[in-house]
C-alpha positions in Angstrom: 0.6 3.0 -5.2 -1.1 1.2 -7.9 -4.1 2.2 -10.2 -7.6 0.8 -10.3 -9.1 1.4 -13.4 -12.7 1.0 -14.2 -14.5 0.8 -17.9 -17.4 0.2 -19.5 -19.6 2.8 -17.8 -23.5 2.4 -18.6 -25.9 5.3 -18.9 -26.9 4.5 -15.1 -23.3 4.9 -14.0 -22.4 1.6 -13.1 -19.2 -0.4 -14.2 -18.8 -3.7 -15.9 -15.4 -4.3 -15.4 -11.8 -3.0 -14.3 -8.3 -3.2 -14.3 -5.2 -3.2 -11.8 -2.5 -1.0 -13.0 0.7 -1.9 -10.6 3.2 0.7 -10.2 6.8 -0.4 -11.4 8.9 1.9 -9.0 9.7 4.5 -11.5 6.9 6.3 -12.3 5.2 3.9 -14.7 2.5 1.2 -14.6 1.6 -1.9 -16.1 -1.4 -4.5 -16.1 -1.3 -6.8 -13.0 -2.2 -10.4 -12.9 -6.1 -10.8 -13.5 -6.2 -7.4 -15.3 -8.4 -6.8 -17.1 -11.2 -8.4 -15.4 -15.0 -8.4 -16.4 -17.5 -7.8 -13.4 -19.9 -10.7 -15.0 -23.3 -11.9 -13.8 -25.3 -9.2 -15.0 -24.2 -6.8 -11.9 -22.3 -3.8 -12.0 -20.1 -1.8 -9.8 -21.1 1.3 -8.1 -18.3 2.4 -5.7 -15.4 0.6 -5.5 -13.2 0.9 -2.3 -10.0 -0.4 -1.2 -10.0 -1.9 2.7 -8.8 -4.7 4.5 -11.7 -6.8 5.5 -9.9 -10.5 5.6 -7.8 -9.4 8.5 -4.5 -9.9 7.0 -2.9 -6.4 6.8 -3.0 -6.3 3.5 -5.7 -4.1 1.4 -8.4 -5.8 -0.5 -10.2 -4.7 -3.8 -13.8 -4.4 -2.7 -16.2 -4.3 -5.5 -20.1 -3.4 -4.2 -22.3 -5.0 -6.8 -25.9 -4.3 -7.8 -28.5 -5.7 -10.2 -32.0 -5.0 -9.7 -32.7 -5.7 -6.0 -30.0 -7.9 -5.5 -26.7 -6.5 -3.8 -23.4 -8.2 -3.0 -19.3 -7.5 -2.4 -17.1 -8.9 -4.3 -13.8 -9.2 -2.4 -10.4 -9.4 -4.1 -7.8 -10.6 -1.6 -4.6 -8.6 -1.4 -0.9 -10.4 -2.0 2.3 -9.6 -0.2 3.3 -8.3 -3.9 0.5 -5.7 -3.8 -1.6 -7.5 -6.2 -4.8 -8.9 -6.1 -6.3 -12.8 -6.5 -9.1 -14.5 -7.4 -12.4 -13.0 -6.0 -14.8 -14.2 -2.9 -18.0 -12.9 -3.1 -20.1 -12.3 0.2 -23.5 -10.8 1.2 -23.6 -7.1 2.0 -22.8 -6.3 5.6 -24.7 -3.8 7.6 -22.4 -1.0 8.7 -23.6 -1.1 12.2 -19.7 -0.7 13.4 -19.7 -4.7 14.9 -18.1 -7.5 13.0 -20.5 -9.3 10.6 -20.0 -12.8 9.6 -19.5 -13.3 5.9 -19.0 -17.1 4.6 -15.5 -17.9 5.4 -14.6 -14.1 5.6 -15.2 -11.4 8.3 -15.8 -7.9 7.3 -14.7 -5.0 9.6 -17.1 -2.1 9.5 -17.2 1.4 9.3 -16.1 2.2 13.1 -12.7 2.1 12.4 -12.4 4.5 9.5 -10.5 7.9 8.3 -7.8 8.9 11.0 -9.0 6.7 14.0 -8.2 3.4 11.7 -4.6 4.9 10.8 -3.3 6.2 7.5 -0.8 5.0 5.2 0.1 7.3 2.2 3.1 7.0 -0.3 4.1 10.4 -1.8 6.7 11.7 -3.9 9.4 9.7 -5.8 12.8 8.0 -5.6 16.0 7.8 -7.4 17.5 5.2 -9.4 20.3 2.8 -8.2 21.7 -0.1 -9.5 20.3 -1.4 -12.9 17.7 1.5 -12.9 15.7 -0.1 -9.9 14.3 3.0 -7.7 13.8 1.9 -4.1 9.9 1.5 -3.0 8.7 2.1 0.9 5.4 1.0 1.7 3.5 -0.4 4.7 0.6 -2.6 6.0 -2.2 -2.2 8.2 -4.1 -1.4 10.4 -2.2 0.9 12.1 -4.1 1.4 15.3 -3.3 0.6 19.0 -3.2 -3.4 19.1 -2.6 -4.2 15.7 -0.9 -7.7 14.9 -0.4 -7.2 11.5 1.1 -3.3 11.0 4.5 -3.7 9.0 6.9 -1.7 7.0 8.2 -3.4 3.7 10.8 -2.0 1.6 11.3 -3.3 -2.0 13.4 -3.1 -5.3 16.8 -1.9 -3.2 20.3 -3.3 -4.1 20.5 -6.7 -3.1 22.1 -7.2 0.3 22.6 -3.5 0.7 23.0 -1.6 4.0 20.1 0.9 4.2 18.9 3.5 6.8 15.1 4.1 7.3 14.8 8.0 8.0 12.1 9.4 10.3 10.7 12.8 10.7 7.6 14.8 12.0 7.0 16.6 8.8 6.9 16.2 5.3 9.2 17.8 3.0 10.6 17.9 -0.6 14.1 19.1 -0.2 16.0 18.6 -3.7 19.4 17.4 -2.8 20.6 17.4 -6.3 18.4 17.1 -9.4 16.4 14.0 -9.4 17.3 13.1 -5.4 14.8 14.3 -3.1 14.7 14.3 0.8 10.7 13.5 1.8 11.2 14.3 5.4 13.1 17.1 7.6 14.2 17.6 10.1 14.9 13.9 10.9 13.9 12.5 14.4 15.6 9.2 14.1 17.5 7.2 11.8 17.5 2.8 12.2 19.9 1.1 10.2 18.8 -1.9 8.1 20.2 -4.8 6.3 18.4 -5.7 2.9 17.6 -9.3 2.1 18.2 -10.5 -1.6 20.8 -11.6 -3.7 24.0 -9.2 -3.0 24.7 -6.5 -5.6 21.6 -7.0 -7.7 19.6 -4.1 -8.7 16.3 -4.3 -7.4 16.9 -7.6 -5.5 16.8 -6.1 -2.1 14.2 -5.8 0.6 13.1 -5.7 4.1 9.8 -6.9 6.5 9.9 -5.2 9.4 7.0 -5.6 11.7 5.7 -2.5 13.6 4.3 -2.9 17.2 1.9 0.1 18.0 2.0 1.1 21.8 -1.0 3.4 23.0 1.7 6.4 23.2 1.7 6.5 19.1 -2.0 6.9 18.9 -2.7 10.1 17.0 1.0 10.4 16.0 2.1 10.9 12.4 5.3 10.0 11.2 7.2 10.5 7.8 9.6 7.9 6.4 12.1 7.3 3.5 14.5 4.6 3.1 18.2 5.4 1.8 19.8 2.5 0.6 23.7 2.6 -0.2 24.2 1.9 -3.8 27.4 3.2 -5.7 25.2 3.5 -8.9 23.5 6.0 -7.5 23.7 9.8 -7.2 26.0 10.5 -3.7 26.1 6.8 -3.2 22.7 6.3 -2.3 19.3 5.6 -4.0 16.4 7.0 -2.1 12.7 5.9 -1.9 9.4 7.5 -1.9 8.0 9.2 1.2 5.6 7.6 3.5 3.2 9.0 5.9 2.0 6.7 8.5 -0.7 8.3 11.0 -1.3 5.9 13.9 -5.2 5.6 14.8 -6.7 4.8 18.0 
C-alpha cells in the first residue's frame, strides 16, 4: 500500500500539490516518480481518490479539480509497479451509474462501488529473506464477476524460488516466532507456485496470476499470504503481508 500525501492547503480547504510515497516492502516509504507535483493551472484539489477508470485493472489517482465555476478530473494512470504516470485531464462525469465518454478514456461511475465492486486490502507485514527483501502480495481488479483483468501479484521474493500461496477464510495474526506472522488461519487451500526472476537473488522473484471470478465466488471473502522458500529467512520461509480479497457481484 502506498501513500498519497497532499500539501499546500488553502483557507478554503483545497490543495495545491501532492506527493506519491511508494511502499518499499519493509515498512518504509520513498518519493515515487513524478513526485512531488503541483496541481497547477489555478485549480485546487477538493477530494482525491483512487479507482480504476481506465479499464486496465490498475488503480488510478483521480484529482477532482475546481476553480470558480470550472471543474475537471485529472487522472494519473497506474503502472504495473504501483506508481503513476503523467496525467490526462477529462471532464467531470455525471455519476448516473452508466459509462460516460471522457475524451479517449471511459469512466466507470459509482454503481460498482464498495463491497459490490470487490475489495482489495493489504494488511500486516512480512519478514525478511535474502538480501533483507520482504515479499509483497497484492492484486488488481476489479474483483467482480466477469472481470477480465483481476490478478494476483507477488513481488520481492527470492528469485526462482518455490513458493506457497496460502488461502483461508479468516484474517489472523498468529506469531510463529518473533517477526514472523501467519496472517490467515485456518487454511482452506494451499497453491504451489514458482517465482520468476534471477535465481537466488533477493527481491528479484515474483509472479502474476490471472484470477477468473466465477459467479459462485460472488460475495465470498478470502485472506491470502505468500510463503517463499528462502534459506536466509527464519524457519526457511519469507512470508508476505496478508491480502484480503472480497469478490463483488
